[in-house]
MILUMNU-35328 format. One record per residue (C-alpha): residue in one letter; x, y, z. Coordinates in steps of 0.001 Angstrom, whole numbers, plus 500000, padded with zeros to 6 digits. Example, Ala and Ser with C-alpha at 12.3 -4.5 7.8 and 13.67 -1.06 7.14 Angstrom:
BEGIN
A	512300	495500	507800;
S	513670	498940	507140;
***
This chain:
BEGIN
X	500168	499894	499807;
X	502524	502544	500804;
X	504805	502228	497676;
X	501300	502263	495443;
X	501064	505985	497429;
X	504745	506924	496596;
X	503772	505913	492873;
X	500649	508075	493013;
X	502453	510791	494256;
X	505293	510279	491590;
X	502230	510560	488698;
X	501503	514200	490720;
X	504984	515193	490606;
X	505077	514689	486978;
X	502213	516375	486446;
X	503601	519969	488498;
X	507194	519942	486999;
X	508946	520740	483682;
X	511024	518109	481992;
X	513936	520963	481876;
X	515001	523600	484351;
X	518119	525535	483729;
X	519727	526640	487628;
X	522369	529548	485955;
X	523745	532754	487309;
X	521560	535605	485993;
X	518365	533457	487427;
X	516796	535400	490726;
X	517298	532636	493506;
X	516188	532688	497142;
X	518721	529946	499143;
X	516511	528166	501534;
X	519902	526811	503048;
X	519552	527183	507047;
X	518753	525408	510028;
X	515606	523085	509318;
X	513724	521917	512582;
X	512981	518065	512070;
X	511623	515131	513557;
X	512931	511529	513386;
X	509782	509059	512400;
X	511081	505606	512295;
X	507235	504393	512390;
X	505804	506465	509991;
X	503540	508092	512080;
X	502816	511044	509677;
X	501651	508376	507387;
X	499990	505787	509143;
X	496815	506051	511006;
X	496807	504382	514905;
X	495372	501162	513354;
X	498399	500883	510748;
X	495961	501186	507582;
X	497582	503519	505147;
X	496504	507183	505655;
X	495249	509141	502538;
X	497165	512424	502164;
X	495279	515152	503083;
X	495778	518802	504550;
X	496089	516992	507835;
X	499081	515101	506496;
X	500996	518557	505950;
X	499680	520313	509060;
X	501827	523458	510301;
X	502538	522696	513776;
X	501304	519351	514025;
X	500747	516164	512766;
X	496956	515192	513234;
X	494825	511894	512998;
X	491787	512283	512101;
X	490784	515052	515470;
X	493602	514208	517586;
X	496638	516569	518193;
X	499741	514493	518358;
X	501315	516818	520642;
X	504420	514664	520015;
X	505254	515727	516735;
X	505712	519574	517497;
X	508232	521552	514886;
X	508415	524259	516714;
X	509810	522449	519485;
X	511585	520105	517396;
X	515419	520142	516872;
X	517313	521654	513991;
X	519849	520768	511169;
X	521652	521870	508393;
X	520485	521613	505085;
X	521629	520550	502830;
X	523228	518326	504653;
X	523144	514507	505598;
X	521541	513605	509155;
X	524009	511070	509506;
X	526929	513121	510613;
X	524868	515481	512102;
X	523149	513771	514913;
X	524838	511082	516476;
X	521881	509041	517055;
X	521179	509404	513239;
X	524366	507840	512497;
X	522926	504388	511013;
X	519527	505183	511041;
X	517294	504361	507878;
X	513986	505584	507649;
X	511784	508660	507942;
X	512484	511779	508724;
X	510125	515676	508344;
X	511960	518720	508035;
X	510251	522086	508252;
X	511710	525475	507257;
X	509298	528748	507154;
X	509836	530772	504263;
X	508913	535091	504403;
X	507694	535535	501306;
X	506101	538435	499260;
X	504452	538180	495281;
X	506032	540350	492914;
X	503223	540368	489753;
X	504284	538962	486560;
X	506109	536348	488489;
X	506279	532982	488817;
X	508036	531024	491345;
X	509435	527367	491481;
X	510723	525100	494268;
X	514489	523766	493093;
X	515973	520789	495015;
X	519401	519667	494305;
X	519089	516029	495978;
X	517268	514465	498595;
X	517703	511374	499646;
X	516165	508977	498423;
X	512252	509568	498244;
X	510730	512484	499419;
X	507178	514221	499632;
X	507049	517987	499753;
X	503912	519883	501093;
X	503439	523613	501561;
X	501251	525274	503502;
X	499057	522429	504089;
X	499226	521338	500471;
X	501077	518610	498379;
X	503481	519276	495523;
X	504387	516002	494933;
X	507035	513281	495460;
X	510403	512315	493953;
X	512345	509789	494134;
X	516516	509351	493547;
X	519095	510177	495446;
X	521231	512366	493668;
X	519667	514175	490854;
X	517396	517332	490966;
X	513768	518060	490654;
X	511208	520864	491219;
X	507829	522327	491884;
X	505924	525151	490552;
X	504715	527454	493864;
X	503499	530329	492218;
X	500217	529449	493238;
X	500564	527505	496596;
X	502648	530269	498286;
X	500859	533328	500075;
X	502250	536831	501274;
X	504407	536938	504358;
X	505073	533471	506478;
X	504765	529977	504498;
X	505000	526646	505945;
X	507459	524260	503682;
X	507571	520956	504919;
X	509356	517525	503016;
X	509247	514044	504087;
X	512206	512207	503582;
X	513207	508735	503904;
X	516115	506563	502729;
X	515037	503100	503690;
X	516620	500765	500800;
X	514078	498579	498664;
X	515155	495814	496488;
X	513315	497507	493571;
X	514816	500628	493700;
X	518200	502212	492243;
X	521007	501750	494246;
X	518712	498180	495800;
X	519569	497043	499082;
X	522842	496241	498969;
X	525894	498546	497921;
X	529444	499704	499500;
X	528703	503689	500378;
X	526910	505023	503170;
X	523387	505436	502618;
X	523497	509392	503659;
X	519943	510064	504381;
X	518489	514096	504134;
X	517878	516879	501680;
X	521856	516493	500993;
X	521899	519573	498290;
X	521116	523416	498130;
X	516947	524264	498312;
X	515996	527402	496149;
X	513576	529431	495743;
X	513575	530538	492262;
X	511548	533391	490161;
X	511310	533777	486548;
X	509229	535278	484431;
X	505564	534419	483030;
X	507350	533552	480176;
X	511279	532064	480548;
X	513896	530471	479205;
X	513497	526812	480662;
X	516328	524644	479287;
X	518886	525504	476977;
X	521639	522893	475079;
X	524980	523762	472695;
X	526895	521219	470622;
X	529428	521980	469073;
X	531068	519706	466003;
X	534338	521568	465409;
X	533476	523739	463230;
X	529509	525137	464049;
X	528269	525921	467633;
X	524480	525193	467688;
X	522428	526251	470434;
X	518446	524876	471189;
X	516572	527058	473453;
X	513176	525859	475201;
X	510638	528689	476485;
X	508061	528018	479201;
X	504787	529703	479039;
X	504654	531461	475515;
X	506895	532097	472569;
X	508803	535375	471643;
X	512158	535920	469955;
X	515241	535146	471724;
X	518645	536609	471642;
X	522055	534711	472113;
X	525309	536466	472505;
X	528928	534645	473072;
X	530926	538302	473341;
X	534574	536773	472350;
X	533575	535220	469676;
X	531600	538290	468286;
X	528519	536173	468098;
X	524791	538400	468608;
X	522168	536562	467424;
X	518261	536401	467163;
X	515990	533821	466867;
X	512001	533626	467128;
X	510814	530282	468790;
X	508359	528533	467185;
X	504715	527177	468864;
X	506324	524559	470781;
X	508493	527234	472334;
X	512010	526416	470827;
X	514216	528901	469289;
X	517704	526974	467288;
X	521103	528859	466323;
X	523671	527746	464366;
X	526845	529867	464502;
X	530139	528898	462404;
X	533237	529395	464913;
X	536710	528957	465904;
X	537055	528940	469340;
X	539485	528170	471579;
X	539236	524522	472638;
X	538829	523755	475838;
X	541262	520788	477514;
X	542630	520027	480907;
X	546141	521757	479793;
X	543846	524956	478403;
X	540481	524913	480172;
X	539065	528156	478342;
X	535830	529151	478885;
X	533476	531415	477254;
X	530569	534018	478842;
X	527422	533216	477046;
X	524253	535140	477389;
X	520647	534225	476595;
X	517637	536382	477140;
X	513719	536698	476099;
X	511871	539692	477040;
X	512491	540157	480661;
X	514340	536809	481160;
X	518237	536473	480935;
X	520169	533301	481639;
X	524399	533739	482390;
X	526870	530908	482083;
X	530159	530121	480985;
X	530891	527303	478623;
X	533783	525448	476903;
X	534147	524036	473325;
X	535430	520514	472600;
X	535775	517487	470908;
X	535600	513838	472214;
X	535361	510701	470075;
X	536955	507587	469776;
X	538785	506069	466814;
X	540175	502692	466883;
X	542042	502069	470381;
X	542501	506099	470631;
X	540539	508480	472847;
X	540334	511808	470715;
X	540149	515224	472136;
X	539963	517795	469949;
X	541492	515145	467564;
X	544494	514661	469977;
X	545139	511257	471324;
X	544419	511794	475047;
X	545838	509697	478076;
X	543250	510099	480915;
X	545317	510227	484120;
X	542374	509737	486413;
X	540713	508900	489756;
X	537512	507947	491317;
X	536068	509175	494062;
X	533027	509400	495820;
X	530779	513161	496855;
X	531997	513080	500512;
X	533864	515259	502885;
X	537681	515722	503451;
X	537937	515859	507472;
X	537439	514260	511100;
X	533864	513820	510385;
X	533015	512862	506753;
X	529614	513138	505266;
X	527800	514046	501968;
X	529393	517953	500619;
X	527714	521193	501490;
X	529622	523747	499951;
X	532189	524719	497573;
X	535402	524499	500004;
X	534442	520759	500718;
X	534401	520239	496810;
X	537474	522520	496548;
X	539212	520432	498997;
X	538815	516787	497255;
X	539720	518307	493784;
X	543138	519657	494679;
X	543822	516172	496295;
X	543106	515447	492899;
X	545166	517894	491044;
X	548096	517093	493476;
X	547800	513901	491922;
X	548615	514895	488470;
X	545036	514269	487140;
X	543205	515275	484314;
X	540595	513001	484458;
X	537997	512306	487195;
X	535266	509457	487856;
X	532816	510565	489613;
X	531217	507578	491549;
X	528581	505852	491645;
X	525680	508341	491125;
X	525685	512027	489795;
X	527493	513996	492406;
X	526805	517784	492848;
X	526625	519938	490407;
X	529638	522086	492264;
X	531546	519583	491715;
X	531638	519415	487562;
X	531186	523267	487387;
X	534609	523462	489528;
X	536005	520223	487799;
X	535112	522006	484686;
X	536974	525263	486124;
X	540263	523126	487251;
X	540284	521433	483641;
X	539034	517969	484719;
X	537780	515595	482194;
X	534918	513794	483679;
X	533139	510618	483579;
X	529477	510686	485185;
X	527440	507432	486100;
X	524380	506545	487407;
X	523677	503981	490471;
X	523172	500727	488668;
X	525682	499521	490578;
X	525573	495513	491181;
X	522787	493558	491016;
X	519857	495411	490608;
X	515961	494193	489508;
X	516942	493858	485940;
X	513351	492240	484880;
X	511471	495327	486540;
X	509980	498442	484423;
X	509698	500701	487513;
X	513203	500021	488273;
X	513870	500595	484486;
X	511721	503566	484348;
X	513724	504888	487638;
X	517211	504732	486095;
X	516182	506500	482510;
X	514612	508851	485214;
X	518088	509148	486815;
X	520128	509198	483141;
X	518026	511769	481803;
X	518037	514406	485052;
X	521934	513778	484961;
X	522253	514578	481519;
X	519955	517307	481309;
X	521348	519156	484401;
X	525174	518814	482662;
X	524858	518700	479265;
X	526647	522048	478312;
X	529263	520921	480687;
X	532802	520603	478346;
X	534245	518673	481375;
X	531589	515869	481102;
X	533156	513847	478082;
X	531622	509893	479822;
X	528200	508837	480358;
X	528567	505463	482526;
X	525377	503733	482622;
X	526047	500630	485417;
X	528686	499350	487638;
X	530438	495453	487854;
X	527329	493980	487274;
X	526165	490471	486313;
X	525893	488712	483287;
X	522812	487962	482116;
X	520382	487998	478932;
X	517515	490500	481842;
X	520605	492865	482552;
X	521958	493346	478998;
X	518567	494281	477680;
X	517783	496887	480844;
X	521373	498260	480383;
X	521269	498026	476421;
X	518207	500264	476531;
X	519803	503391	479062;
X	523023	502872	476680;
X	520639	503460	473595;
X	518177	506736	475513;
X	521793	507980	476640;
X	522844	507717	473095;
X	519574	509524	471494;
X	519946	512058	474130;
X	523477	513154	473644;
X	525189	512127	470625;
X	528637	513825	470849;
X	530034	512119	474146;
X	531030	508300	474658;
X	528769	505674	477210;
X	530359	503674	478801;
X	530108	500801	482093;
X	532509	499810	484409;
X	532335	496099	483613;
X	535222	492927	485729;
X	537862	491531	484875;
X	537479	487838	486023;
X	540104	484936	485979;
X	539782	481711	484341;
X	543033	480303	486048;
X	545418	482260	488872;
X	547897	483415	485874;
X	544726	484666	483039;
X	542570	487186	483590;
X	539571	487963	480960;
X	537250	490218	480474;
X	534502	488984	478284;
X	530917	490653	478073;
X	527982	491274	475538;
X	528217	494908	476952;
X	531398	495534	475293;
X	529210	496028	471716;
X	527281	498570	472560;
X	530036	500855	474640;
X	532382	503326	473122;
X	534710	502182	475641;
X	536227	499034	477122;
X	535973	499941	480944;
X	536840	497617	483357;
X	537302	497246	487172;
X	540313	494612	488184;
X	541782	494065	491429;
X	544687	491986	490883;
X	546576	491961	494182;
X	543935	492559	496540;
X	541033	490133	495844;
X	543067	488392	493072;
X	546312	486827	494403;
X	549004	489025	495534;
X	551140	491598	493919;
X	554109	490166	492568;
X	551185	487975	490438;
X	550970	491145	488212;
X	554287	490279	486947;
X	553304	487056	485219;
X	549540	487652	484416;
X	548079	487570	481056;
X	545256	488942	479612;
X	542704	488163	476977;
X	540975	491469	475932;
X	538781	492158	472929;
X	540991	494627	470909;
X	539496	497931	468621;
X	538285	499901	471844;
X	540522	502642	473833;
X	541030	500453	477299;
X	540110	502227	480747;
X	541147	500720	484019;
X	537485	501847	486066;
X	538863	500150	488988;
X	542434	499366	490363;
X	544253	499395	493908;
X	543491	497922	497118;
X	542980	499122	501088;
X	545450	500585	503454;
X	545169	502218	507121;
X	547143	505421	507162;
X	549960	505257	509348;
X	549459	501442	509550;
X	553357	500217	508634;
X	554915	496994	508441;
X	556016	494491	505522;
X	555030	494781	501911;
X	553586	491361	502452;
X	551034	492342	504997;
X	547718	493489	504079;
X	546801	497484	505465;
X	549684	498554	505673;
X	550899	501348	503733;
X	553627	499126	502550;
X	551457	496415	500887;
X	549117	499364	499095;
X	552129	500872	497860;
X	553867	497361	495772;
X	550746	497127	494793;
X	550396	499949	493337;
X	553781	499420	491921;
X	552839	496434	490099;
X	549478	497399	489076;
X	551124	500097	486942;
X	553879	498016	485459;
X	551648	495348	484103;
X	548825	497777	483340;
X	550702	499786	481042;
X	551743	496506	479022;
X	548104	496971	477438;
X	547732	497505	474287;
X	545424	500192	473558;
X	545296	501660	477411;
X	544022	505217	477303;
X	543256	505626	480704;
X	543456	504688	484408;
X	541067	505194	487324;
X	542431	504173	490346;
X	539773	503593	493547;
X	539848	505696	494791;
X	541134	509045	495712;
X	540202	508841	499755;
X	538924	506995	502198;
X	535149	506447	502560;
X	532336	505682	504658;
X	530832	502157	503846;
X	528519	499883	506314;
X	529980	496488	504764;
X	533695	497943	506402;
X	533239	496819	510287;
X	536876	495705	510938;
X	537513	496998	514019;
X	540620	499442	514225;
X	541592	498818	510411;
X	537989	499994	508792;
X	535751	501483	511274;
X	532781	501690	508926;
X	535377	503396	506194;
X	536262	501677	502878;
X	540233	501791	503492;
X	540488	501816	499203;
X	541763	505768	499775;
X	545261	507427	498209;
X	544148	509664	501023;
X	542851	509055	504170;
X	538879	510684	505060;
X	541167	513238	507301;
X	543165	514041	503546;
X	546694	512536	505121;
X	548723	511051	502188;
X	549134	507074	502256;
X	552594	506039	500584;
X	550794	504725	497244;
X	549578	508313	496414;
X	553306	509243	495913;
X	553627	506141	493305;
X	550589	507328	491252;
X	551596	510937	491438;
X	555199	510024	490129;
X	553605	507809	487510;
X	551070	510363	486361;
X	554079	512602	485883;
X	556539	510568	484194;
X	553343	511123	481475;
X	552756	513812	478902;
X	551045	516432	478828;
X	552220	518103	482438;
X	549617	517623	484967;
X	546745	520167	484909;
X	547596	523587	486128;
X	545578	525486	488429;
***
């Protein structure tokens, strides 16, 4: 019954939201960040009646101060007396009693609002993990599912002059038909984890725009909401100033012949762009580059590129790491990757924040973005597929205009079954149809047919642009010295990117090179793996797993892991292990030189 409620509200949310909604400089945005009252509700009292039948959503469901059952006030549920926590932010690291919590939490914030004639208002969430329902002034706006992608509701006719009560129900309970499913190797951070904005636009506004560059022409498509009209586009540094009229569908198209300076890790050149229609104007900074494959090469701006990468989670560096909340959190991660000598980041295993993507673009990192089809999900469920496709499309919609993004990934370490092949094949086809100018891949797996023979075999290789796979020789398979004699059987004809390799070590834990979880063992493992992998024909990139130690409830080993996956090149506080310098020295030996500030 409860699942049916979420499904029904999901349909309502789809009706209330736009297909895409652009948040850039120039938009009039009011941040709702700050301290929100919260109430922990492990038994879903706000949803169920006392006799445990499902309560139909009503105004009582989003009551201003209290939750109600029938006509009886539940005095235990009073927002005005409830504690507060920071939004954006996860609840696990803000309250000791919520560290392991998976369940429901209610948030409330009072919003002071003053309407402006001729303006529309949207409530925008950067991400909420995992299911949520949103209401203002006792009126339900809708529901969203998926913990890492943005969503929004129009609230023009809901907000009132003066004080408004915004209530958000959040539930991070894992489910067998969800994406990701019940079993994954990172922390299930619950809460309103990214920005919440109140966005003001004119009656007719620019809801979305997309730019493509094929090496000689710039194509821009602009979509209006609320009507049609003339659209102006300007890129001053290229001397481009053009106007076009939108059609009945609200879409205006531009095409220019141009020779902009190319964006690259060595020269992350960005240009100012302004798009306006009537009283609406959005401003952004964009880069121009091409990405394609040719045989076993990856060509960036028609020149071969080697991806000197690292994988990372959207988790802060510090004594109490949690979801990244600010630009400072993101900068700490990216500066560590820059010091490693990287020009490429695998943002695993879900869409990271828009702050991460934009700052990485400014710093000159190529990006792999991914949705959380992780390990084994419900491949036969159409509802699960719709969820995965929705997350894929939301990721592409948000980051379509970012030059840094060169790879869309649809999965990580998934089992070879006909159902999975069909599921992921449909996602790949959808990604290509939506964005034909980027590469599409998935992180596959290496298998051992015997201790000295590694095989990469997967039907999905025929559908992807890259041959990307994870391998843990010397950690899950054999010992580091086995790298010297391991034989490989890998399909030829496509660029190879090692999407994961590495092992674990506790910072400061020293010993012999044959002792697990010591820094010496991990440093040896990396030296041997790099010597082995560089011999693979068609190798075009490496993405060690991973940049920093991250929280995972699957890693309880006392005194070593303590709820952290210890495969980071730095620990959770940013302290560098010996293996960090092994990788840094190898990347320094490659050309071109590491990314500049």
